[in-house]
N, C-alpha and C positions, 0 to 999 in steps of 0.2 A: 662394675662403675661405678668410678671414684663420687665420692660423699661428698657434699655442697659446704663449705667451711661456714660454721655460724657465728658471729661473732658479737661479744657483749662490752658495751661499753659503757663506766662507770664516772660519770663527772663530779667528783665531790669536793668538797671546799679545799682539802689538802690537796688530793692528787686526784688526777686525772688513770682510771687504769683501763686498759685491753685486754680480752682475753679471747683466743680463737680458736675456735677446734674442731671434730668432726664428730658425730655419733655412730657408734655403731652397735647395729640392731642385735645382732647373732648375742652380745654378751652384756647389751645393755648400760656401754660405760662411755663416757664422752674423753678423747684422746685427743690434750691440747697442745696446740703443735705451736701456737706463739704466744707471747703477752708482752706489754708496754705497760709502762708507768713512769710518770714526769709531774713533776710538782704544779697543780692548778693553779693558775689566775683567773680573775675575775670573777672569782665566786665566792661568797659570803653566806652562811648557813645553811646550803644548798641552795641558793638562789642568784641566780646572772646578776651581775651589776656592771659587767665590763662585757659587752660583745667581742671588741677586736682581740683580751687578751686571751677569752673563751676559745676563740679559733684556734690562737696559737697554741695554747694547752693541747688541745684535740690533735689537731694535724700534728703536733712532736710526738704525741702518745701513738697515733696510728702511724705514723714514720716507719718506729719501731717494730709495730707488729708486720709490716711488710716486708721490711728488714730478714724479717725470723722466718717468713713463712715461703720468700720471693716471690708472691705477687700482689696487686695492689688489692686493698678492701673495697668493697663494693658497695656492700650495704650492711647495718647493726643494727641491734637491738640496743636501746639509750633508756637507762635508767632513770628518774625521776624522783626526788625526795623535796624535801624543804619544810619549814614550819606550816606553808600556804597549803598542804593537801588535808582536806576532810573527808570523813565518812558520812554516811547516814545509812540508815534499812529505809525500804520500800517495798511494796509489795503491787502485783499485777495480778491482775483479772481478766480472762476470756471465756467466749463459748467455744466449745472443741466444735470445728467446721464442717469435720466428716457426718457424711449420713450414718456410717456405723459408730460415729464417737470413737474411734482409736484416734489415740494420740497421734500426732507425726512429728518430725523436725519443726514443719510449720508453725503447728500451733505452740509447742518449744519456745520458738524463736519470739510469735506476737506475743505470748507473757511476758516476756525479758523486755520487749519493745514496751510492753504497759507500764512495769516497774519502770522505765527512766522518764516517764512523764511525770516526775517530782518539781517542787518547787526548790528551782537550785538558785544557790544565794549570787548577787548580780557579778556579773567579771567571772564567773568562775564553768569550767566546762567537766562533763564527764569522764573519766580517764576509764575504769574499767567496771562493771555490772558482775557482781560475782552471787551466781544463787546459791541460797543455801539448802529450802527444801522444797519442796510442789506440794500442794493438795488438791486431792482430787476427790469432786462433792463429798468435801466434809472429810476425808481417809487424808490424815496428815503423816507427815516424817518420808515423804517418798523423794528418794532422790535421781531417779531415773524415770520419769513418767511415759518415754516414749514404748509407742506398741498396748499402753495398758486403754483400757476403755473408760470412757466416762463423758458428762456435760459441761461440768465447770472444772477450769485448769486455775489453780491459783498457785503464784513461786512467788515467796521470800526471799528479796535480794538484798545484798550491801553493796550499797554505791559508793565509787570512791570517787571525790572531784579536785580538781586542779585549778588553781589560779588561771583565767585566761592567757593573761601577757607573760608568765612563766612561760606555760606550755608551747607559745610562740617565738620568745627568745631562745628556749631549748632546739627547739626544730629547728630555727634560723639556722644557729651557729655550728650546727650538723651539717645542715645541707650547705653551708658556705665552707667547709673541706673537701667537699666532690666527691660524698657516700648519699646511697640511701638510705632512707629510715625503716626498718622491716616493722617495729612497732615503739612504742614510748610506754616503760613498764612502772609500774612503784615498785620502789628498788628492792622495797621489806620483801613485797611477796615472791619478787625474783630470789632473792635470800633465803626465801624460804622452800625454793625449788632444789637447791643447793645442799643447804645440811638438817631440813627435817625427814624423818622418813615417814612413811604411810602412816603407822602405826603409834608413831607420835602424834600426827594430827589427829586422829580417832581417838585416843584416851585425853588428850589437854597437853596445851604447851604453850609458852609464850616465849617469840623469838625477840630476841633485843640485841639490835646492833647499836656500837657506842661507834661513833665518826669524832671526828674533830671538833665542830661547833655543834650537832644534832644528834640525838638518839632516836631510833626507830624502833616500832615495837610492833608486832603483829600477835593474836591472839588465835590459835585454832581448837576445835572441839569438834568431835565425831566427823573431822573430816573439813568441818565449814570455818571459811573465816570467819571469828564473830568480829572484833575489833582491830583495826589499827590505830597510829598515833604517832607522831614527830614533836620530839622536844627540843626546843633553841639552847640546847646544854649539851657538853661534850669534852672529849678528853682534853682539848685546851681550857677549858675553865677549872681543869687540875693543872693545868702547868699554870695559869694565872694566882691561884689560890696560891702554890708554894711562892711562886714570886714574891706575893704579900708580903705571907707570912715570915720568910725571910729577909725580907727589903732588899731584892739581888733582881738583877734583868730575867726579860721571860728567856733567853736563850739559857744563860744558866740554869734557870730553871727546869727548861724543858730535859736538859741533860742530866739533871739530878734526878727528874723522874724517871727518862729511860736506864738509867744505871745504876740506882739504888732506891728507885718507886716498888714500895709495898704496900697493899692495901690493908695489910695486920698488924697494929704495933703491939701487938701481944707476943706477935714471933721474933722481937726486936727487942735485943740489952738494954739497959738504962743508958749505959755508957759509951754505946756505940756512937760515934760524931765522923762529922764528914767536911772534911778539909774545904771551902769555897776557893780558897787560893788555886786549886789544882784546876778549875774549871775557868775561871778568871783572873787576869793578874792585878786586878784592880778590886779583887776580893781577898782580906786576911782572915776572918771569921770562921770560927768550928763551931757548927750545929747538930744539936743533935737530930741521929736519924730515927729514933722514935717520935722525935717531933713531927719528920716529914711523913711519917707514914700519917699519924694523925689528923693530920693535913688532909691528906689522900683520902683518907678511909669517911672523914667526914663529908665529901664532895661526890663520892661514890655514893655513900648510904643515901645521899639527898636524892640521888638520879633514879634510884630502886627506889626509893621510896615517891617519886612519883609515876612512879610504871605502877606501882602498885595500888595508888590511887586510882589508875584509871582501871585494874583489875578488880578495886573495889566496886566502880560505878556499874559495870556488867556481871556484878557477883561473882568473880572468880578468884579473889583472892586467897591463895591459899589453897585451891582445889584443882588445881590443875595434875594428875597424877605421872606427865612426863615433863614436871618442871621446867625449867627456867634453861634455856639456850642462850650462849652469850655467842656476838661475833664483832668483827670490826678491828679497828686497831688499838681502842681504848680494852678490847677483851684480852689481850698480851698484856696487861698492867698482873704483876703475882701478886695472888691473893684475892682477887674480886669474883672468886669460884665462893670463896669463905663468906666473903660477906652476902652475896649472894641468897645463899642458903641459909643465913641469918635473917635476912631484911625479908624475902619473898616465904618463908618458911617453907620449901620444897625443893626436890632437886636440881641442882645445877652443871651444867657441864659446857665448855666448849663446842662451838660449833664448827665443826670442821668437814670440807666439803667430802660431798660422798659420789663414789661411782665414777673417780676420775683418775686418767691414767695420766701421767707427763714426766720427761726427762728435768722439766724447767723446774727446779725447786723453791723459785719465787713463789709460785703460784700455791703453793700450799699454804700459805701465810694466812693469817685468818681477814688478814683487810682485801683479799680476794674474792672473798665467797660470794659478794655483790654479782662483777662480774661473771663470776661461775654459775652463776643463779638463772644468770640471764641467755647464756648458753641453752640450759635444760628449760627454759622460756619459752626460745626459738622453736626446741624442737616439741613442746609439745603442739604448740602453734599451728606447726606444718599438719602436724599429726587432728589436732582438733579441726583443721581444712577439709579432710580426707573425711575423718568419720562423723563430724557434727555428734558429738557427744556430750553433754552439758553440764559436765561436773570442772570442778576446780583442778583436775588436773591436763584438762582441755580446755586452760580458761580464757582463752580469746574470745567473749561473746562480743562486747562492745570497748574498744579502748580508740586510741586516738589513732594508732593504724589504718583507721576505718575512714575517717574525715582527714587523714593524713594527704591522701591523693589530692584533694580537689587542691588543699592548701599548700601542695607542694610548689603548683606553679605558681600561687601567688610570692610563695617565697624568693623562687629561684629571680621572679622580675624585680626583686629589690636588689639583687647580688649586680655590681657592676660589670 
C-alpha cells in the first residue's frame, strides 16, 4: 500500500520552503520526493506583516512541489517562529483515579492538562506542552509512568506559547492557499528532529538555527527540552554591518559576504584585498579582506554571546557534552564552527539532515533542515496518536492542531 505523503512548510523571512516525503518503516528513512523554494514576501523577523504577499509566496512554493510530485498537496505541517515565542515551566498534580492505583493513559493526560493551567500572558496561546519528567509519590526522574502504581502523579512540563494574533495570521494565510494544516510546530523543535540524534539529546546539546532576521535555539539534556529562545538578530545583520563598514550598498555587501566572507580573520593575509568595482560600477575602492572578516567575526561573536547568556541563565554554559549544532543559512559561513568552539567552549558542528534519501541535491542544503524536521514531526505525531506514549519522541500532546479544527471553519468563513 502506498504511504501517504507528508509535507513540511517552513515560512521564513527570506524564503518559503516546502519539502514532501514518504517515511519507510522498514529502514527508518524519509524519502524526499519534492521540494519548493521561493523568496518570501510579507514576512519580517519571522512575523507576518502582509497577508496577501505571504499567501502569494506560499502558493508559489506549494505549486513547485505539486509539479514535482505530480499531485496536489492536501495538507501541511507548518513551522512557526519569531521573537514573540516564549517558554515557561509548569507543574501539574493529580490523584490516580483507578482503585488499584495503576497509572494509565488518562491519568497522564490529566496531569498534563493540569500543567496547562498556568497564568499565560495576555493575548498568548499554548503551542506545545513538553513533559520533562514525572514524579510518583515523591519518586522522581520517571520518564514514562504508564503501568506504574501510585497515589499521587506529578509532571514537570515546558510550556511553549505564541502570540495569538500571529498564530491566527499564520493559520489564515495557509488556509487561504487551499491546504489543510496537520499541525503548527515551533520551528526549532522540528529542526531538532532532523539534525539531532537521541544520544546528543541525552548527553546535552544546544541547537542553533541562524536565519536571515532571527536566530533560534533549543537546549536538550537527558532527552528533555530545557529551554528555547528566539533572538531578533540573524545573518542579514552581518550584511548590514559590512555595508556600514565599507560604506557600500546592501546588495554589494551581500555579494561580498557570500563570495569572500569568513568568520576567522586570522586565516586571511593582511595584504589580501577586494576590488569593489567587481561588484558595482559605482564603486572604485579596494578594501582589505581581513577587515571584512573582522566585521563578520564581531557580529557572529555577538550572536553566540547572546545564546551563551541563555545557557548561563539555565546553568549550562560550557556544560553540554554534545556541544553546539548549527543549522540555517547563516551556518554556511566559512569559519563559523571555529568561532562557535571558541565562544561556547564546547564542541561544535554543522547540523546535517539525518536519515533522509533524495535525488534532489538542494534538499541537502542546511537551509532545508527546518522543513525536513517537520516531516519527522509529522511521522512521530502519527505514531503518538496510535501509541499514546508521552515523551519527546512522540511530542503531540497539546498543540495548535488540537484547537485548529474549531478555528478552521471560522478562518474559512473569512475567505471570499
